[in-house]
N, C-alpha and C positions, 0 to 999 in steps of 0.2 A: 422268488416266485411272485407272479402277478396275480392277485386275488380277483375274483369276480365280484360284481355288486358295487354298491356305493362305497366311497372311501371316506366320507365325512360322517361326523356324528354330531347331532344337535341335542344339547342338554335340555332343550325345551320340549322335546318330544318324549312321550311315554310309550312304552311297549304295548303292543296289541296282541290279542289272541287270534289265531287263524285256524281254519279248517280246510284241508285239501283232500278232496275225494279224487280217486284215480281209477282208471280202467285200462284195459289192454292197449287199445288204440285202433286206428283204422287208416286205410289209404286215403289220400286226398281226392281221388277220383277212381272210377271203375275202368281204368285203362291199364294196359300192360306196363307202361312206364311208371305209373304211380304204384302199381303192385310190386314192381321190381325194387323200387326204393324202399317200400314198406317191408317187404319180405327180407331184404338184405339186412335191415336193422333187427328185425324180429328173430330171424333164424341164425344170426351171428351171435346172439346172446348165449354165453356158455351155460346159463341157467336153463335155457330152453332146450338146447341140444348139447348133451354131455358127450362130446366126442373129441378125440385129439385134434387140436386146432389146425395144424397144417393140412392134415388129410381132409378135415371138414371144409376148410377154405377151398380146396380143389373141387370137392363135390358140390359145394354151394355155388361157386362162381362159374364152374365149367359145365355143370349139369342142371341143377335145380333152377337157377336164375335164368337159364336159357329156355326152360320149358314151362315152369309153373306160373310165371306172371300172366301169360296169355290165358291159361285155363282159369286162374283165380279171378282175372278180370271178367271173364264170362260169367262166373259164379256171382260176383258182386253186382254185376249189371242186372241180375234177376231181382235183386232186393233194393237197389238204389232208389233214393227218393229225390224230390226236388230240393230238399234241404241237405242232401248229402247222404252219407251212410246212416242207417238206422241207429247204430251205436252212438254216433256223434249227436244225432237228433235227441236220443233219449238221455244222454248224460247232461246235455244242456238243459233239458226239461227238468231233470233231477236237481240240477244246480239251482234253477229258478225256484223250484218248490222248496228246496232246503233253505234258501235265503228267506223266503216268505215265512217258513217255520221259525227261524231264529227271530225275525222281526215280530212275529206274533207273540213271542215270549220275551219281548223287550231286550233282545240280544242282537239288535241290528248293528251294533258297533263291532261285532265279531266279523272278521274278514273271511269270506267263504269263496273258494274257487275250485276249479277242476284241472286235471292234467291227464295225459295219456303216457303210458310207459313207452310206447313206440309211436312215432309220428308226432303230430302237433295237436294241441300245445304240449310241449315236452315238460317233463318234471322239472328240469333245470330252469326253464323259462318261468314256470309257475312259482318256484321257490324264490327266484329273483324278484318277481312281482311282490311276493309276500314281504321280502326284505325292504323293498322300496316303500311299502306301507307300514314299515316299522313293526312287523310281526316278530315278537320275541318269544312267544309261546305258541307252539304249533302242534295240531293233531293231524296226522296223515292217515287217511282211511281208505285203503284199497278196497274196491267193491268186489272182493273175492271172499265169500263166506267161509270157504274151506281153504286152509293153508296148503300151499305147495311151493317148493323152492322155485319152480319155473314161473310162478305168477307173483305171489306176495313177496317171496324172497328176492326176486329180481327187482321188484319195486323198491324194496329197501336198499338194494345195491345202488340204484339210480339216485335215491335220496342221499345216501352216504357219499356217493361220488361227487354230488354237487356240494355238499357240506365241506368236503375236503378242499374245495376251491374257494370257500368263503372265509374271510378273516374272522367274522363274528357270526356264529350260527345260533339259531333259536333253541330254546328248550324244546325237546321233541318227545312226543308220545305217539307211538306207532301202533295201529290196530292190526294185528297180524292174523286174526281169525274171528269169526262170530258164528260158527257153524250151528251152535245150539242156543244162540240168543233167543230169548222168549218172544220178543217182538218180531224178530225175523221169521221164526218158525210160525208164529201166528199169522204174519202177512202172507206167507206161502200157502198156509191152509185156507185162509180167507179167499185168496185168489182162485184156488181150485173150487171152493164151495160156490163162489159167485159164478164161475163158469158153468158148474153143474146146475145151478138154478136156472140158467138160460138154455142149457143143452142137456140132453139126457146123458146120465153117467154111463160110461162104457164098462165092459166086463173087467178090464184091467187098467190100473193106473201105472204107467211106466215113468220112473224117475230116471232121466238121462243126464249124466254128468260128462263133462269133457274128460277124455282119457289121458293117460300118461304111459310111457313105456314101463313095463312091469319091473324092470331093473331099478327104477327110481324108488318104487315101494320097497324092494329088497335092500336098497341102500339106506333106508330109514325115513323116506318122505311119508308124512302122516296122512296125506291127502285121501288115500283109499279108505282108511278107517273113518275119517271125518265125513266123507260122503255117505257112508252107511249109517252113521249116527244121525245126520240131518234127515235122510230119507225115513228112517225109523220114527223119528220124532214127529215129522209131518204126518206120517201114516197113523200114528197114535192120536194126534190131534184130530184127524179125520175119522177116527174110530174104525179103521180098516183092519180086516184080519189078514193074515200072512198070504192068503191066496188071492187077495184083491190088489196087490201091488208087487212090482219088481223094480230092481235097480240095474242099470246098465251104464256102459261107458261108450262115448262116441268119439268121432274126429281123429281116429288113428291114421297114421300114414307111415310108409316104409314097411320093411319086411319083418322087423323084430316083433316079439310078442308085447302087446299092451295090456292094460288092466281089462279084465273080463268080468262078466259077460259083455260082449259087444252089442251095441244098440241095434245095428242093422241085422246082424245074424239072429238076434233074439226076436225081432219083429217078424222076420221071415219064418222062423220056427213056430212062433205063436200062431201065425195065420194057417200054417200047415197042420197045426194041432187043433184046429177048429175054434180058435179064438177069433170071433168075427168083429169085435169092436175093441178099440184101445184108445186111451187118453194118454198123452205124453206131456210131462212138465219137466222143466230143466232148472232145478233149484240153485245150481251153481252159477247161473248167468243172471246178473243183476239187471241186465237190459237185453232186449232182443237184438240180435246181430246175425251175421252170416251163418254162424253155427246153429242157430235156432230157426231162423226164417227160411234158409235154403236147405241146409243139411237135414234138419228134422222135418219141417213142414212141407218140403217139396220132395227131396230125395228119399227119405225114409218113409214118407207117406206112400210114395210110389212102390217101394219095396214091399210094404205090408199089403197093399191092395193087389199088387201083381201076384202075390203068393197065395191069395185066396181070402184076405180080409175084406170086410165090407164097410167098416166105418173107422176112420182115423181122425182124431181130434187133437190138435195142438193147443195147449193152454198157454197163453202168452206169459212172458216173463213179468217180473214185478214192475219194471220200468218206473214210472212216477206215481204208482199206486199210493194213495194216502198213507196206508199202513206201512208201506215200505219206506216212505220218506220219514215217517215217525220213528221207525226203527233206526235209520241212519242218523237222524237227529239225536236220538237218545244214546246211541253208541258214542257219538262225538261228545255229548255232555258228560257221559260217564267218565270219559278219559280226560276231562278238564277239571276234575275235582281238585279243589285246593287253589285254583287260579282265581285271582280277584275279579276278572271280567265276568265270571259266572256266579259270583257269590252275592249274597244279599247286601254286602257292604259296598259294592261297586257304585260309585256316584260320579257321573261325568263332570259336574261342577267342581266337586272337591278334587277330582283328578286334574283338572285344569289349574287349580290353585297349587297343587303339588308340583306340577311342571314348572310354573313360574318361580316357585321357591328353589327348585333344583337348578334352574338356569341361572338365577342370581348367585347361588352358592358357587356354581362352576365358574362364573365370571370373576368372582372374588378370588378364586383359586388360580386364575390366569388362563382359563379356557377361552378359545376363540369363539365358540358358539355356546 
């Protein structure tokens, strides 16, 4: 077997600590060809679509990839920016802010980067970059607060698949959920409060999460319950009573039953029941993307207003909000406990001396480097 990554080892180099944040991914352009490439990778993942492979291959390649790329391209075109997709723009901004946070805490020696589960930069390419920088202790932090096999689980698969092709893999700590993390909940509540301070609070606050087929829940996926806990904790932080908020699930496709209640159906029913104003916040999305900007703020806004509603307000995702970056930073730090790079004993000068001693000992033992 031919392994990926560098094949040499230098005894003068000391291992570094790395942090890799990840998100779902995005097409490279709002075009049918770019969407076809992206959707082929995304929808072929068995974690995303749990269906017999041969039958799904036929459906995906002979039906879906012939129809959906054009429609999806039109959708992405509505929210595309000069910098590319909003998701790419926001994760780059999050990375910059996170690096600044580490530097502000005298941890600029820690390597921080980002990757996408689908599309570019890939998880494999990001892990190889970490190896090139001699990262031997790594925190992987998927920006999915609530765990699902189709998101966090799939990210772990991609990490593990890359490691299976590396001769020497780093020590790994993988953050698989932070649904009830105090700083994350606080950041969500603050985001909503700040929005309300600038805009009048509506009758109902709707928490909309990305949906999943119901059979995933019945098979043991904890996502449904974790979404409810997150929403409840944010509502409690905001001191809302049970009549002031609701939870729904969006983004379903296909004919099978998905997690309910559905966002679009709920908004339509609310408007018909004389709810005239609604605020929508999406706690499961760490950055604004096509599902929040087009599906919620455009499509579902139209559904609510057409059904008789009068005011629809979308509260932006956390993006690079200071409290959000602080929450991500603290999650990474918490998972580094015990590593020298984040301890009070870390000293770059002494570390250089240790490297020189290690290299000399290796030479005496016959090592090439």
